Structures are given as structure tokens and as C-alpha cells.
N, C-alpha and C positions, 0 to 999 in steps of 0.2 A: 504493500500500499504506500503510495506517495506521501510526502510530508502534509501537503495541503489537506489531503483527505483525513490524514491522522489528527491534524489540527482541527477540522470540521467535526470530527467525531469525538472530540475530548470533552466538550462542553458538559454533558450529562455526569461524567464521572467526577469532573471538578466540582460542580454544584453539589453532588452527593457528599463529597468530602467537606466543602465548606460548611453545609448544614450540621454538620456535627459539632463544629465549634461552639463551645459554651460561651455566653456574653456575660463573662464574670465582671468586666469593668464597664461602669457606665460613662462615656465620655462626656466632657464639658464640651457644649456646642456654642460656638461664638459666630455671629454674623458679622461680616465685614462689608455688607452691600445690601440693598433692598431686594434683590432677586433671591428666590428660594434656594438657588444653588450657590448663592455667595456665602458660604460659611465654612468653618473648619471645625475639627474635632480635636480635642487635646485628651489624650489617653494618659493617666497616671498609672504607673505599674504598682501592684500590690506591695512589691518589695524593690525599691530602687537599687540597681547594681552598677548603674554607669552614670557619669556625669555628660555623657554625650546625649544629644536630642536628635531623633530622627525626624526629618521634615519629609513628608510624603506627598507627592502629586500622582493621584491615581490614573489608571489607563482607562480604555474603553473605546478606542477609536475616535476620540474626540466628540462622539455623538451619544455616548452613554456613560453612566456611572455618577456615584456620589460618594462622598465619605461614608454615608450609612451603608451603601452597598458593599463597601469594602471595610465595614466594621470588623470582620473576621481578622483582617491584617492586623489592626490595632490590637486586638485580643492576643494574636500570636507573638507579635513583636514585643509587647509589654511583658509577656511571659518569661522573655529574655532579660528583663530589668532595664529596659530603656523607656524614657519618655518618647511619646509618638505623636506627633502632629499631622493630621491628614487634612489637605486642603482640596476644597471643591471649587468648581468654576462653571461658568454658562457653557453650554454645550453647542455643538455645530448645528444642532436641530433648531436652536433658538437664535444664536447670532454667529456671524462668520468671523474669521480670524481677522485682526488681531485680539478680538474680545477675549479669547482663552488665555493668552499670555498676560493681557492686562489684569485678569482676574488673580491669575496665579501670583503675580507680582504683588498686587494689592493684598492678597490673603498672607502672603509671606510677611509683608511688612507689618500688618496688623497682628499677626500671630507672635512675631518677635517682640513687638511693643507690649503686647499683653503679657507674654512671659516675663519680660523685665519687670512689668509693674507688679507681678506676683512674687517679686525677688528671686526669680530663677535665673541661673547663669546661662546666657547664650552665647558664650564664645567658643562652644564646642558642637556646632551644627554639622549634620551629616544630611545633605539634600539628596533625595532618591526619588525613582519614578520608574514605572514599567511602561513599555510601549508608548501610547500617546503621552502618558506621564512623564516618561523619560525625555521625550521630545521636549515638552514645555519646561520641565525642571533643568534640562541642560542649558536652554536659552536663558532661563533665570540665572544660572550659576555662571555662565561663560560668555554671554553676550553683553559687552561693555555699552553697546548702543541701547539696548533695552534696559539696562540698569540705570544709564543716565535718564532715559525718557520716563522711566516709571519710578524713579528715586529709590532705587534698591541698594542696599548696603550689604555686601556679602562678606564683610571682615570678619564675621563669626563663624564663617562656614569653612570647616577643616577637611571636608571630603564630599565627593560626589560619587552616586553609584547609579548607573542606568542599565536597565534590563530590556533587551529586545527592541532597541530604539531605531527607527528610520532616521538617523543622522544625515542622510543625504537623500535628495528627491530624485533618484536615478530611476526613471520609469522602466528602463530596460531590465532592471534588477529587483523590480517589485511586482507583487502578485497583483491580479486584477481586483481583488478586495482592497488592497491598500491604495490602489490609484483611485478606486471609487470614494474611498474615505477622504482621500485629499480633495476631490472634486466637490464633495459635500463641505468640507471645511473652508474652502477658498472662494471668493467671488471670482466670475470670469474675468480674466485679465489681471488678477492680482499678481504682483511680482513675488514669486514663491522664494525667491532667494532671501527676501526679507523675514522669512520664517524658517529657514533652513539651518539647522545647528552647524553644519560644516561651514557655510558661508559666514555665519555670525561669530564662529569660535574665535576669542580673542586670547592672547598669552595671559596666563593666571598661574598664580602659586598654588592653587587648590588641587590636590591629586584627585584622580578619578579611577574607578573601577567600572569597565564595561563588561557586562555579562551577556553573552550571545551564543546561540545554538546554529549550527550548520544544518539543522533539521527544523528551522523555525516554521516554514510552511507559508509564511507571509513575505518574508524579505530575504535577500542574499546575504551572506556573511561578509562580503566585500563592503556593504553599505556602512559597516561599523569600522572595518579595516581602515577605510579611507579618513575617518574621522580621527582614529587613533594614530595613524601616519602624520596627519597635520598637527595633531597635538604634540607629538614627539618633536616634530621638525621646529615647532614654536618653543621647544625646550621645557615642556610640561611634563609632570609626572602622570603617566597614564598606562594602567594595566588593562589588556583585554583578556579575558577569562573566557574559555570556550566551554560550554556546557557538555558534560561527559555522562550525566544521568540518562536513564531510559525515558524519564519524563522530560522529553527535550523539544516538544513542539510549543508554539508561541505562547498559548494561553496557560499550559502548564508551568513552564519555567519563569514566566513573568508574574503569575498570580497564584496558580494552584499549589506550588511547592511550600508555600508558607504555612500549610496545615500539616506538612511532614515535620519530622525532627532533624536536627543537624547531622545525626548518625545515619539517617535514611537518605539524606540528599547532600551531595557534594557541593552543589551551587549555593545552597542555603549556608553551609558551613563556611564556604568562602566568603559569603557576603559578611557573616558575623566576625570572622577572623580579621577581615580586612579592617573592619570598623574599630576592632578592639586594638589593632596596631596603630591607630591614629593617635 
């Protein structure tokens, strides 16, 4: 079976696993705008084991998902002892790009300010995202143009992790599904280079971990390699980790694996180990 079909048939299995996750922690819900999707969740672990805070931007093809839909992610990551902030944004079914990056930047700014008001140290932030969330969070972290435009201060960010991200918009290396999602995200005639992480990447001292599978099913591995190569050329610290687990199609390794344990999944263990080294 080819990887695209494996990806297409993976959803029921992923949802079955997600539904097993107990909602032990009730997150704090904070609105940063008038729209129903302009909010973020703050999850406080039952036992705080790390001074690092994970800032998460959810995936969902830019047209689906909310922090509540990914509540299980907060439950799983706080179980490892981390504070977890999950940022929501308006979707492409509501507004076209750049609304999504505007919201992510506004949500990030509001969340950092809110954490500071609570007396929480925000000098050790790890910005993360899977798929569409990796696209948006990478622009938040590495695009100086967007940081200046939206007043984003990333001085407290000590690491970035992106899972299964379309860092470049190469139509020849993208699935039909991904191309259709782009068509829904952008208005006709929009200069997509203004939203392409590869084009927007600026030199930064923030180290990055890119997690990608050669069996993604939606995008070619080389779409991440070109981003890694540019980062290295700019003198940045960038590690590209290739998924070796059996759960290696797009939705499994960008979302489903968080219901697994570190012992069960090497990609998940790499994620936490990398963060612990910062």
C-alpha cells in the first residue's frame, strides 16, 4: 500500500487512541480576540518537572482544529512535567492568509504577557507545531519580517521543533491534497513567497529540530531538506531527524504518537530528549 493510502486510512486508528486519553487537567482558557477561535489554553502539570514552557500551534491543514480538539496533546505533554500553551487561530474556511499568522503572533504575544503577569519565567520557551502548525510556528520563530510587522519578541525562545512541515511550496513535491489546502488558504494572486518558511527564514541563534518521515504521504522529504540546508548555510543550529518508527505517515507522527510513551516511539523520545538538552 502506498504512503498516501496509508495516511488516508490512519485516521480512525488515531482517533481511537486519542479518545482513550483521560482529561485529568482542566486548562485555563484565555481569549486574545473577539472570534471564537482566537484563544489559547494553558495547561499546568500536576507535577512541574521542567522550567521550560512548550508553546504549541496546532495543525489541521489550516482549515480545521482548535486547542480543544488537541486537548489530548496538553494532557500528554503535561504528564511529562511541562507547562503547555496551545494557541488557536482563525481558519482558512473563515479568513484567508495572512489572518492565520496574524492570530498566531497575537496569541503568542498575549500568552507570554499573561504568563509574565502570573509570575512565570518566560525565558525558556520551546515553540513547536505539527504540519500547518509547524508552518505557522516556524514563521513566528524565524521570520524577522513578520516579527517586526506583528511586534513579536522571541528573545525568550530557546528552541523550535517542527513536525511534518511544508517549509517550501514546491508543487512538484506536494500531494494533490496539500495543493488543494494551499488553494483554500490563499486568495487568488497572493504572493505565496510571503508565506513560505523557506523564503522568510532569517538568520537566528534559536536552534531547531525538524522531524520528518520519508513515508509522510502528503509531502516529499526534500521539502524539509531544503529548509535545513538554508538554515545550515546561514550558520544556524539545525537538526533534521528522520522518523524510523512504524507509525510514520503524516497524521501519525505529527499528532497520533503523543498518545504513545517515549519507550514505544523513538520520534517522541527524540522530541523530549532534544528539549531536555536545551
